[in-house]
C-alpha positions as CSV (number, residue, x, y, z in Angstrom):
1,X,-39.9,-16.8,-38.5
2,X,-38.9,-18.0,-35.0
3,X,-36.0,-20.5,-34.9
4,X,-35.6,-22.5,-31.7
5,X,-32.2,-23.9,-31.1
6,X,-32.7,-26.8,-28.8
7,X,-30.2,-27.9,-26.1
8,X,-29.0,-30.8,-28.2
9,X,-28.7,-28.9,-31.5
10,X,-26.1,-30.6,-33.6
11,X,-25.3,-33.4,-31.1
12,X,-23.9,-36.5,-32.6
13,X,-23.6,-35.0,-36.1
14,X,-22.4,-31.9,-37.9
15,X,-25.6,-30.0,-37.1
16,X,-25.9,-29.0,-40.7
17,X,-29.3,-30.4,-41.0
18,X,-31.9,-32.1,-38.8
19,X,-33.9,-35.0,-40.1
20,X,-36.6,-34.4,-37.5
21,X,-37.7,-31.2,-39.2
22,X,-36.1,-28.9,-36.6
23,X,-33.9,-25.9,-37.2
24,X,-30.7,-26.3,-39.3
25,X,-27.5,-24.2,-38.9
26,X,-28.6,-22.3,-42.0
27,X,-31.9,-21.5,-40.4
28,X,-30.2,-20.3,-37.2
29,X,-27.8,-18.1,-39.1
30,X,-30.5,-16.6,-41.3
31,X,-32.6,-15.9,-38.2
32,X,-29.5,-14.3,-36.5
33,X,-29.0,-12.1,-39.6
34,X,-32.6,-11.0,-39.5
35,X,-32.3,-10.2,-35.8
36,X,-29.1,-8.3,-36.2
37,X,-30.5,-6.3,-39.2
38,X,-33.6,-5.4,-37.1
39,X,-31.5,-4.2,-34.1
40,X,-29.2,-2.1,-36.4
41,X,-32.2,-0.4,-38.0
42,X,-33.7,0.4,-34.6
43,X,-30.4,1.6,-33.3
44,X,-29.9,3.9,-36.3
45,X,-33.4,5.3,-35.8
46,X,-32.6,6.0,-32.1
47,X,-29.4,7.8,-33.0
48,X,-31.2,10.0,-35.5
49,X,-33.9,10.8,-32.9
50,X,-31.2,11.8,-30.4
51,X,-29.6,14.1,-32.9
52,X,-33.0,15.7,-33.7
53,X,-33.8,16.3,-30.0
54,X,-33.1,19.9,-29.1
55,X,-33.1,19.2,-25.4
56,X,-29.7,17.4,-25.6
57,X,-26.3,19.0,-25.9
58,X,-24.9,19.4,-29.4
59,X,-23.5,15.9,-29.9
60,X,-23.6,14.2,-33.3
61,X,-24.7,10.7,-32.2
62,X,-25.1,9.4,-35.7
63,X,-21.5,10.2,-36.7
64,X,-20.0,9.0,-33.4
65,X,-22.0,5.9,-32.6
66,X,-23.2,4.4,-35.9
67,X,-21.7,0.9,-36.2
68,X,-19.5,-0.2,-39.1
69,X,-21.2,-1.8,-42.1
70,X,-23.1,-5.1,-41.4
71,X,-21.1,-8.2,-42.4
72,X,-23.7,-10.9,-41.5
73,X,-26.2,-10.8,-44.2
74,X,-28.6,-13.3,-45.9
75,X,-27.8,-14.4,-49.5
């Protein structure tokens, strides 16, 4: 799902909902959580690939570069 946050998102109100059918804050946060999860999965796969590559020096990329547990999640 693509969420577009317009220039005037939340102007004149709390921005918690949009009566015109546009994105809400909840929509934006859920989309951000999806994007972050996607990036983390790809980053973890890249680190695993680097560790498996025999052409690189003996660095343990997974143990040194894996980010902390994700805190922005969808409920």
